[in-house]
N, C-alpha and C positions, 0 to 999 in steps of 0.2 A: 537403922531399923528397916528402912525401905530396901536397902541393899540386900539384907538377909532375906527378906520376903521375896524379892525378885530372884535371888539365887535359888531359893526353895521352889519357886514356880518353874524356873528353867529346868531344874533337876527333875521335877515331876513330869514335865513335858517330854524331856529326853527319855526317861525311863518308860513312860507309857508308849512312846514311839517305838522303842526297842521291843517292848512286849508285843505290840502290834506286828512288827516285822517278824518276830519269832513265830507268832501264830500263822502269819501268811506263808512263811517258808515251810511250815508243817502242813499247809493245806487246810487250816482251820477256818480260813476266810470264807469257805463255802457256807458256813453257818450263817453268815451275815448277808449273803447275797439274796436279793429278792427277784432277780431276773437271771437268765442264763448267759449273760454277757461274759465274754472271755477276759475283758479288761478289768482292772481294779475298779470297784464301785465305792469303796470306803478307804479313806486315808489311813496310814499306819497309826496315827494318834487316835483316830476314832476306833479302829480295831483294838488298840491297846486298852482303851476305856471299856469297851465291851467285854474283852477277855478278863480284865480286872474285876468287873462286876460279876462275871460268871465263876470266878475262882472258888468261892465258898461251896458251890453246888457241883463242881466238876468231879467227874469220876477220876480215880487215881491214874488209870491208863491214858487219860487225856491230859491231866495236870502235869505228870512227871516229864513227858517229852517237852511240853511247853516251857516249863521252868528250866530244864536243861538247855534248850535252845536259847532261851533268854540269857542265861549265864554265859553261854558261848559268845553271843553277840555282845554282851556287856564286856567280856574279857578282850574282845577285839578293839574296843575303843580306848585309845591311849589316855584320854582324860580320866576315864574311870579307873584304868589300871593305876595311874599315878595317885589318884585321890583315895581309892579304896583297895589298893594292892595288898595291904596287910590283912584285909578281911578275907 
């Protein structure tokens, strides 16, 4: 039971981190910055959590590139290709 729960948590963390990385590569991280610093101010997992919360209200021109980049990053991960390759 605990192993399944731990696996689900690890999967959620990995997917949110990839979502955050996708948004950062698209330059969406400027939505989250509160200062003009050039360095990263939020971790990819935090960015992923924020983007996930924003998805229901995102405009299609913002959502489609984010999801495309997310799937590209997901396809680059050997673990996900092996586990979800048939999807």
